[in-house]
C-alpha positions in Angstrom: 0.0 0.0 0.0 1.6 3.2 -1.1 1.9 6.4 1.0 -0.9 8.3 -0.8 -3.3 5.4 -0.2 -2.5 5.5 3.5 -3.4 9.2 3.6 -6.7 8.5 1.9 -7.6 5.8 4.4 -6.6 8.0 7.3 -8.9 10.8 6.1 -11.7 8.3 5.6 -11.4 6.9 9.1 -11.3 10.4 10.6 -14.5 11.2 8.7 -16.0 8.0 9.8 -15.6 8.9 13.4 -17.9 11.8 12.8 -20.4 9.5 10.9 -20.1 6.0 12.3 -22.7 4.6 9.9 -20.1 5.0 7.1 -17.8 2.4 8.7 -20.6 -0.1 8.5 -20.9 0.3 4.8 -20.1 -2.9 2.8 -16.5 -3.1 1.7 -15.9 -2.6 -1.9 -12.2 -2.3 -2.2 -12.4 1.5 -2.3 -12.9 4.2 0.2 -16.4 5.1 1.3 -17.9 7.2 -1.5 -19.5 9.7 0.8 -16.0 11.0 1.6 -14.0 9.8 -1.3 -14.5 10.7 -4.9 -12.3 10.1 -8.0 -12.7 10.8 -11.6 -11.4 12.6 -14.7 -10.5 16.2 -14.4 -13.4 18.4 -15.4 -11.4 21.3 -16.9 -8.2 19.5 -17.9 -6.8 16.1 -18.9 -6.0 13.6 -16.1 -7.6 12.5 -12.9 -8.4 13.9 -9.5 -9.4 12.5 -6.1 -10.9 14.2 -3.1 -11.5 13.1 0.5 -14.3 14.8 2.4 -14.5 17.8 0.1 -11.4 19.9 -0.2 -9.6 18.7 2.9 -7.6 16.2 0.8 -7.1 16.8 -2.9 -5.0 14.7 -5.3 -4.5 15.5 -9.0 -2.6 13.7 -11.8 -2.3 15.4 -15.2 0.2 14.3 -17.8 3.5 14.4 -15.9 2.3 16.7 -13.2 1.2 15.3 -9.8 -0.4 17.5 -7.1 -1.4 16.6 -3.5 -3.0 19.1 -1.1 -4.0 18.4 2.6 -5.6 21.8 3.3 -4.4 23.9 5.1 -1.4 21.9 6.3 0.5 20.5 3.4 0.9 20.9 -0.4 3.1 18.9 -2.8 3.7 19.1 -6.5 6.1 17.3 -8.8 6.8 17.2 -12.6 9.5 14.8 -13.6 9.5 16.1 -17.2 10.2 19.7 -16.0 12.5 18.3 -13.3 10.7 20.3 -10.7 9.4 19.5 -7.2 8.0 21.7 -4.4 6.1 21.4 -1.2 4.8 23.8 1.5 4.1 23.0 5.1 1.6 25.5 6.7 2.5 27.9 4.0 4.5 30.2 4.2 5.9 28.6 7.4 8.2 26.1 5.6 8.7 25.7 1.9 10.9 23.6 -0.5 11.5 24.3 -4.2 13.6 22.3 -6.6 14.1 23.0 -10.3 16.7 20.8 -12.0 19.8 21.0 -9.8 18.6 24.2 -8.0 16.9 23.6 -4.6 15.9 25.7 -1.6 14.4 24.9 1.8 13.4 27.7 4.1 11.7 28.1 7.5 10.1 31.5 8.2 12.6 33.1 5.9 15.1 32.8 8.9 16.6 29.3 8.3 17.4 28.6 4.7 19.2 25.7 3.0 19.9 26.0 -0.7 22.1 24.3 -3.4 22.7 24.0 -7.1 25.1 24.8 -9.8 26.6 28.1 -11.0 26.9 29.1 -14.6 30.3 27.4 -14.6 28.8 24.1 -13.3 30.3 24.4 -9.9 28.2 22.7 -7.2 27.3 25.0 -4.3 25.4 24.6 -1.0 24.1 27.4 1.2 23.1 27.5 4.9 21.5 30.7 6.2 20.3 31.5 9.7 19.3 35.1 9.0 20.7 37.5 10.0 23.4 35.7 12.2 25.0 33.0 10.1 25.8 32.6 6.4 27.7 29.8 4.8 28.4 28.5 1.3 30.3 25.4 0.3 31.4 24.8 -3.3 33.6 22.7 -5.4 35.4 25.9 -6.3 37.2 27.2 -3.2 36.9 30.8 -4.5 33.1 30.6 -4.0 33.2 29.3 -0.4 32.5 31.7 2.5 31.4 31.8 6.1 30.1 34.7 8.2 29.0 35.0 11.8 27.3 38.3 12.2 28.2 40.7 13.8 31.6 39.3 14.7 33.4 38.4 11.5 32.8 37.0 8.0 32.8 37.2 4.2 30.0 36.7 1.7 29.8 36.5 -2.1 26.8 37.4 -4.2 24.7 38.2 -1.2 22.9 41.4 0.1 22.9 42.9 -3.5 26.7 43.0 -3.5 29.3 40.9 -5.3 31.4 40.7 -2.0 30.9 41.7 1.6 33.4 41.5 4.4 32.9 42.7 8.0 34.5 42.5 11.4 32.8 43.6 14.7 30.1 45.3 12.6 29.6 48.3 12.5 33.2 48.8 13.3 34.4 47.6 9.9 32.6 46.8 6.7 33.9 46.4 3.1 31.7 45.8 0.1 32.3 45.4 -3.6 29.9 45.8 -6.5 31.5 45.1 -9.9 34.5 47.4 -9.9 33.6 49.7 -7.1 34.9 49.0 -3.6 33.6 50.7 -0.4 35.4 50.6 3.0 33.3 51.7 6.0 34.6 52.6 9.5 31.8 52.8 12.1 29.2 52.3 9.4 27.6 54.5 8.1 29.6 57.4 9.5 32.8 57.1 7.5 33.5 55.4 4.2 36.1 55.6 1.4 35.1 54.5 -2.1 37.5 53.5 -4.9 37.4 52.1 -8.4 38.7 52.7 -12.0 38.7 56.5 -12.3 36.6 56.7 -9.1 37.4 58.2 -5.7 35.2 59.4 -2.9 35.1 60.0 0.9 32.3 60.6 3.3 32.0 61.7 6.9 28.2 61.3 7.3 26.2 63.5 7.9 28.8 66.3 7.8 30.1 66.1 4.2 30.8 63.8 1.3 32.6 64.1 -2.0 32.9 61.7 -4.9 34.0 61.9 -8.5 34.3 59.5 -11.4 35.7 60.1 -14.8 33.8 58.8 -17.9 35.2 55.6 -19.3 34.5 52.8 -21.8 34.3 49.1 -20.7 33.2 45.8 -22.2 29.8 44.5 -21.0 28.6 40.9 -20.5 27.9 40.4 -24.2 31.4 41.7 -25.2 30.2 45.0 -26.4 31.7 48.4 -25.6 29.6 50.7 -23.5 30.2 54.2 -22.2 30.3 54.5 -18.4 29.1 58.0 -17.5 31.1 60.1 -15.1 29.9 62.0 -12.1 30.8 64.6 -9.5 28.9 64.5 -6.2 29.1 66.7 -3.1 27.0 67.2 0.0 27.2 69.2 3.3 25.0 68.5 6.3 23.0 65.7 4.6 20.2 66.1 3.5 20.3 69.9 3.4 22.8 70.7 0.6 23.7 68.7 -2.5 25.6 69.7 -5.7 25.8 66.9 -8.2 26.8 66.5 -11.8 25.8 63.2 -13.4 25.9 61.8 -17.0 29.3 63.4 -17.7 30.6 62.2 -21.0 27.1 61.4 -22.4 24.7 63.4 -24.6 22.5 64.3 -21.6 24.6 65.5 -18.6 22.6 66.7 -15.7 23.3 69.1 -12.8 21.5 69.0 -9.5 21.6 71.8 -6.9 19.6 71.3 -3.6 19.4 73.6 -0.6 16.5 72.4 1.5 13.9 73.6 2.2 14.5 76.6 -0.1 15.0 75.1 -3.6 15.8 71.9 -5.6 17.0 72.5 -9.2 17.8 70.0 -12.0 19.1 71.0 -15.4 19.9 68.9 -18.5 19.6 69.3 -22.3 16.3 67.2 -22.3 14.7 68.3 -19.0 14.6 71.1 -16.5 12.8 71.1 -13.2 12.7 73.5 -10.2 11.0 73.2 -6.8 10.9 76.1 -4.4 10.1 75.7 -0.7 10.4 71.9 -0.9 8.4 69.7 -0.5 5.1 71.6 -0.6 6.1 74.6 -2.6 6.1 75.8 -6.2 7.2 73.2 -8.9 7.9 73.8 -12.6 9.0 71.1 -15.0 9.9 71.5 -18.7 10.5 68.2 -20.4 11.8 68.8 -23.9 12.4 65.1 -24.5 8.8 64.0 -23.8 7.4 67.4 -24.9 5.3 68.6 -22.0 5.4 71.3 -19.4 4.2 70.8 -15.8 3.6 73.2 -12.9 2.2 72.8 -9.4 1.5 74.6 -6.2 1.6 73.3 -3.5 3.5 70.4 -5.2 2.7 67.5 -5.3 -0.9 68.1 -4.1 -2.0 70.3 -7.0 -0.3 69.9 -10.4 -1.2 70.5 -14.1 0.7 69.3 -17.2 0.2 70.2 -20.8 1.9 69.0 -24.0 2.1 66.2 -26.5 3.9 63.9 -24.1 1.6 64.3 -21.1 -1.7 65.9 -20.0 -2.5 65.9 -16.3 -4.8 67.6 -13.8 -4.5 66.7 -10.1 -6.1 68.3 -7.0 -5.3 65.8 -4.3 -7.4 64.2 -2.7 -10.4 65.4 -4.8 -9.5 64.2 -8.3 -6.8 63.4 -10.8 -6.5 62.5 -14.4 -3.2 62.0 -16.2 -2.4 60.7 -19.7 0.7 59.9 -21.6 1.3 58.0 -24.9 1.0 54.6 -23.2 -0.3 55.3 -19.6 -3.5 56.7 -18.1 -4.3 57.1 -14.4 -6.8 58.9 -12.3 -8.6 59.0 -9.0 -11.7 60.6 -7.3 -11.8 61.3 -3.6 -8.6 59.3 -3.1 -8.5 56.5 -2.1 -12.2 56.0 -2.8 -11.8 55.4 -6.5 -8.6 54.8 -8.5 -8.1 54.0 -12.2 -5.0 52.8 -14.2 -4.6 51.9 -17.8 -1.5 50.8 -19.8 -1.5 50.3 -23.6 1.2 48.9 -25.9 1.1 47.5 -29.4 0.1 44.0 -28.0 -1.4 44.7 -24.6 -4.3 46.8 -23.2 -4.4 46.6 -19.3 -7.1 48.4 -17.3 -7.7 48.3 -13.6 -10.3 50.0 -11.4 -10.3 50.0 -7.6 -12.5 51.2 -4.8 -10.9 51.7 -1.4 -7.8 49.8 -2.7 -8.7 46.2 -2.1 -12.4 46.5 -1.2 -13.3 46.3 -4.9 -11.0 45.6 -7.8 -11.7 45.1 -11.5 -8.9 44.1 -13.9 -9.0 43.5 -17.7 -5.9 42.5 -19.7 -6.4 42.2 -23.4 -3.9 40.5 -25.7 -4.4 42.5 -28.8 -2.4 40.2 -31.0 -4.1 37.0 -30.0 -7.5 38.6 -29.5 -7.9 37.1 -26.0 -8.6 38.6 -22.6 -8.0 38.0 -18.9 -10.7 39.4 -16.5 -10.7 39.4 -12.7 -13.1 41.0 -10.3 -12.8 41.0 -6.5 -15.2 42.3 -3.8 -13.6 41.7 -0.5 -14.6 39.6 1.4 -17.7 38.5 -0.6 -16.4 37.0 -3.9 -13.6 36.7 -6.4 -14.2 35.9 -10.1 -11.9 35.5 -13.1 -11.9 34.5 -16.7 -8.6 33.4 -18.3 -7.3 33.9 -21.8 -8.3 30.4 -22.8 -12.0 31.1 -21.8 -12.0 29.0 -18.6 -13.4 30.8 -15.6 -13.8 30.5 -11.8 -16.3 32.2 -9.4 -15.9 31.9 -5.6 -18.1 33.2 -2.8 -16.1 34.4 0.2 -12.5 35.4 -0.6 -10.6 36.5 2.5 -7.0 36.7 1.1 -7.4 36.3 -2.6 -8.0 40.1 -3.3 -4.8 41.0 -1.5 -2.7 38.3 -3.1 -4.3 37.8 -6.6 -1.1 36.2 -8.1 -0.6 33.7 -5.3 -1.5 30.2 -6.5 -0.4 28.8 -3.1 -3.1 30.8 -1.3 -5.8 29.6 -3.7 -4.8 26.0 -3.6 -4.1 25.7 0.2 -6.3 28.2 2.0 -9.2 29.0 -0.4 -11.0 25.7 0.2 -11.3 26.4 3.9 -13.6 29.5 3.6 -15.1 29.1 0.1 -18.9 28.8 0.5 -19.7 28.4 -3.2 -17.4 27.8 -6.2 -18.0 27.2 -9.9 -15.6 26.5 -12.8 -16.5 26.7 -16.5 -14.8 25.7 -19.7 -16.7 26.8 -22.8 -14.3 24.9 -25.0 -15.3 21.5 -23.6 -18.7 22.5 -22.4 -17.9 21.5 -18.8 -19.4 23.4 -15.8 -18.5 22.4 -12.2 -20.1 23.8 -9.0 -19.7 23.0 -5.3 -21.3 24.3 -2.0 -19.7 24.1 1.4 -16.9 21.6 1.1 -18.9 19.6 -1.5 -22.0 19.4 0.7 -23.6 19.9 -2.7 -21.8 19.2 -5.9 -22.9 19.5 -9.5 -21.2 18.8 -12.8 -22.7 19.4 -16.3 -21.1 18.2 -19.6 -23.3 18.8 -22.7 -26.5 16.9 -22.1 -25.1 15.0 -19.1 -25.4 16.0 -15.5 -24.1 14.6 -12.2 -25.2 15.8 -8.7 -24.4 14.7 -5.2 -25.8 15.9 -1.8 -24.6 15.6 1.8 -21.0 14.8 0.8 -22.1 12.0 -1.6 -24.8 10.3 0.4 -27.2 11.1 -2.4 -26.3 10.9 -6.1 -28.2 11.8 -9.2 -27.1 11.2 -12.7 -28.8 12.0 -16.0 -27.7 11.8 -19.7 -28.8 10.6 -23.1 -29.1 7.0 -21.8 -31.4 8.0 -18.9 -31.2 9.0 -15.3 -30.6 7.2 -11.9 -30.6 7.9 -8.2 -28.4 6.4 -5.6 -28.2 6.7 -1.8 -24.7 5.8 -0.5 -23.9 3.5 -3.5 -27.4 1.8 -3.3 -29.8 2.5 -6.1 -33.4 3.5 -5.3 -36.5 4.7 -7.2 -37.2 4.1 -10.9 -34.6 4.7 -13.5 -35.8 6.6 -16.6 -34.3 6.0 -20.1 -35.0 7.8 -23.3 -36.6 5.9 -26.1 -34.7 5.3 -29.3 -36.6 6.9 -32.2 -36.5 3.7 -34.3 -37.2 1.2 -31.5 -40.7 -0.3 -30.8 -42.5 1.0 -27.7 -42.5 -2.4 -26.0 -38.7 -2.9 -26.5 -37.8 0.0 -24.2 -35.8 -1.2 -21.1 -34.8 0.5 -18.0 -31.1 1.1 -17.7 -29.3 1.9 -14.5 -25.7 2.5 -14.2 -23.9 2.5 -11.0 -20.3 3.6 -10.2 
């Protein structure tokens, strides 16, 4: 008896304790049908099994296998894609594997990971965040250990190519590409060096840094220009004087003396703000061809030009439009509107009180398909996919906040879903369920199957007739349809039982 079969039996016995009459049912080699159901997938190829509604769900489709014990455990594997993943009380503990890459984490504090680099070196990582970091590799250059805050070295972590520290914050050295920064009593003092780069900072008193423009080879062996810069500040964040983009066609100068003024000048764009942050603002964008002004900025702004048109009086109303983007609101955050259009995509979203109500439509203009999703928290969530399949769910406690999380839908949605329905117009299949399959219905063309009280009562109808069953025992008269060319006295009752 395999492991999955044992899980099925355990759930059946647990359910039987609640309904002892089930254990007295005659053995048939299968689990009691009032708790256990199995059959072809309604909206996909393959088979699925359920025990006592959504508490246990098993699905096998092509090479994909899924197992969910809601809300405790979820498992998926696909040998063809070389992937495997499971979640234990998601997101408490998760495991993901794709090919040689794998990662196990507990509360994002303990993490074990391994895999191969681009040069095929095997690596293994152990992280107890934020105290201990370790990586082992077949390449000694990739190995590191760090015990925070005492001493250590890391590679490719914390958004840096290399990190070294000792008695942090007493000493810290980081490197990103060709720029090295040494910190003493981080973040008070640092010295930064690199090709053509030098800088020193005694924060927050002053800082100065300069880099000459240069040319280097990028990752695809092409020459690219590295812009130079000159940066200077005194009494951060009150006074800045910066020059960026040196050596390019669009160098920019920035002068800031807060709260009196903030000025930016470049060949393509000028902007000025006086009495920052809620003062007078003027922007002239010659590249995008528009002019914008506001007072007090950013509460009240207006923009005019070919590149942008905008009217905003926060929080009363706003309407802004560019070549590809539209946005607006009324009585923010009561109503909010966003639209993005490209050559192939048209995406529109409307929201009321952020997540209370949300309506999203994504149109694939090239393929002529659309994705639609509507959420009214906590009452319902509905969506229709590009392939025409759809799902409607009554009670959606987390789905509106995490619309892209398949883990929430698979593991937690079955717990609070009062009513759900799924449709596939391509195959003509419609599936509905109420309260953990207290009532379940499935319609395919002219055929229909219904069950009540978790499968105690079954009804089935189709071209061959209809039948009733109560806990696998037939009752009542079965009706069949008469063949057009058959004599009246040759009609026979047909009953099919699963």
